[in-house]
C-alpha positions in Angstrom: 3.0 7.1 14.0 5.3 4.5 15.5 7.4 2.4 13.0 5.5 -0.8 12.1 8.1 -2.8 10.3 7.8 -6.6 9.6 10.0 -9.0 11.5 12.3 -9.3 8.5 13.2 -5.6 8.8 13.5 -5.6 12.6 15.7 -8.6 12.9 19.0 -9.3 11.1 21.7 -11.7 11.7 24.7 -9.8 13.0 27.9 -10.8 11.1 30.9 -12.2 13.0 28.8 -14.9 14.7 26.9 -12.6 17.1 23.3 -13.5 18.0 20.3 -12.1 16.2 19.8 -8.5 17.0 16.7 -6.4 16.8 17.2 -3.3 14.7 14.8 -0.4 14.1 14.8 1.7 11.0 17.1 4.6 11.9 17.2 6.6 8.6 19.1 9.5 10.3 22.0 7.2 11.0 22.2 6.0 7.4 21.8 9.5 6.0 24.5 10.9 8.3 26.8 8.1 7.5 26.7 8.8 3.7 27.1 12.6 4.1 30.0 12.2 6.6 31.7 9.8 4.1 31.3 12.5 1.4 33.0 15.1 3.7 30.1 16.9 5.4 30.9 18.4 8.7 27.8 19.0 10.7 24.8 16.7 10.3 22.2 17.4 13.1 19.2 15.1 13.4 16.0 17.1 14.0 13.7 14.3 14.8 10.8 13.0 12.8 10.1 15.9 10.4 10.0 19.6 10.0 6.6 21.3 10.4 4.2 21.2 7.4 4.7 24.9 6.8 8.4 24.5 6.1 9.4 25.2 2.5 11.6 22.5 1.2 11.2 23.0 -2.6 13.9 20.6 -3.9 12.1 17.2 -3.9 12.8 13.9 -5.5 10.9 10.6 -5.3 12.0 7.1 -6.1 9.7 4.1 -6.4 11.3 1.1 -4.7 10.9 -2.4 -6.0 12.5 -5.7 -5.1 12.8 -6.9 -1.5 11.8 -3.4 -0.2 8.7 -2.1 -1.9 7.8 1.5 -1.3 8.2 5.1 -2.0 11.3 7.1 -0.9 11.1 10.9 -0.9 14.0 13.3 -0.2 13.4 17.0 0.0 15.6 20.0 0.9 16.2 23.7 0.9 16.7 25.2 -2.6 20.5 25.7 -1.9 21.3 22.2 -0.6 21.8 20.5 -4.1 24.4 23.1 -5.1 26.1 22.8 -1.7 26.1 19.0 -2.2 27.6 19.4 -5.7 30.4 21.5 -4.2 31.0 18.7 -1.6 31.3 16.2 -4.5 33.6 18.4 -6.6 36.3 16.3 -8.2 34.3 13.1 -7.7 31.6 13.7 -10.3 31.9 14.3 -14.0 32.3 17.9 -15.1 29.0 19.5 -15.9 27.1 17.5 -13.2 24.6 19.8 -11.6 23.2 20.1 -8.1 20.1 18.1 -9.0 22.2 15.2 -10.2 24.2 15.2 -6.9 20.9 15.3 -5.0 19.6 12.3 -7.0 22.9 10.4 -6.4 22.4 10.9 -2.7 18.8 9.6 -2.8 19.9 6.6 -4.9 22.8 5.8 -2.5 20.5 6.2 0.5 18.0 3.7 -1.0 20.8 1.2 -1.6 22.0 1.6 2.1 18.4 0.8 3.2 18.4 -2.4 1.2 21.8 -3.5 2.2 21.6 -2.7 5.9 18.3 -4.5 6.5 18.7 -7.7 4.5 21.7 -9.9 4.1 23.3 -9.5 0.6 22.3 -13.1 -0.3 18.6 -12.5 0.3 17.7 -9.1 -1.2 16.9 -7.9 -4.6 16.9 -4.3 -5.8 14.8 -3.0 -8.7 15.7 0.1 -10.6 16.1 3.3 -8.5 15.2 6.3 -10.7 14.6 9.5 -8.8 12.3 12.0 -10.4 10.9 15.4 -9.4 7.8 15.2 -7.2 5.6 17.4 -5.0 3.7 16.8 -1.8 0.5 16.0 -3.8 2.4 12.9 -5.2 2.8 11.4 -1.7 0.6 8.6 -0.5 -2.3 9.8 1.8 -1.1 7.8 4.8 1.7 8.8 7.2 5.1 7.6 6.1 6.5 4.4 7.6 9.6 6.2 8.6 10.9 9.7 8.3 13.9 11.8 9.4 14.7 15.5 9.3 18.3 16.8 9.5 20.1 20.0 9.2 23.3 19.4 7.1 25.8 22.3 7.3 22.8 24.6 7.8 20.7 23.1 5.1 17.3 21.5 6.0 16.8 18.0 4.5 14.1 15.5 5.1 13.8 11.9 4.0 10.4 10.0 4.0 9.8 6.3 3.4 6.4 4.6 2.7 6.5 0.8 2.6 3.9 -0.5 0.2 4.2 -4.2 0.8 
């Protein structure tokens, strides 16, 4: 499925006085940007998704409200959250587990989506509360956008369904 994003998502005024630029939703770029800022070395974009048979048992969903309405799902290998926790060592409170680091990544990713596709003066963000989910919780239609990556050998996938 090709991205079908409204004009407001495709177009954004580029700061520093440049002309209006067309942008497409590149979730891999945003995901890689966050992980590199956190200190990850290798982030390899794999394309749209892994095959349906891939086992990615760690999964969280967030319901998005505000300017961007939709469902955001991030899923990964079982080991990725603990690896992520190690990457964040010293930056998170003691006792923070891998699941919390995973949820922090999902929350920050959602904020990047809001911020990068609307000017700060024109967007609103509702609460972002990741919760455990499974594939049966997903909408029946194909996601609006998705990206699969391999992060330091860990498989991670992000899916976005726009609902309005």
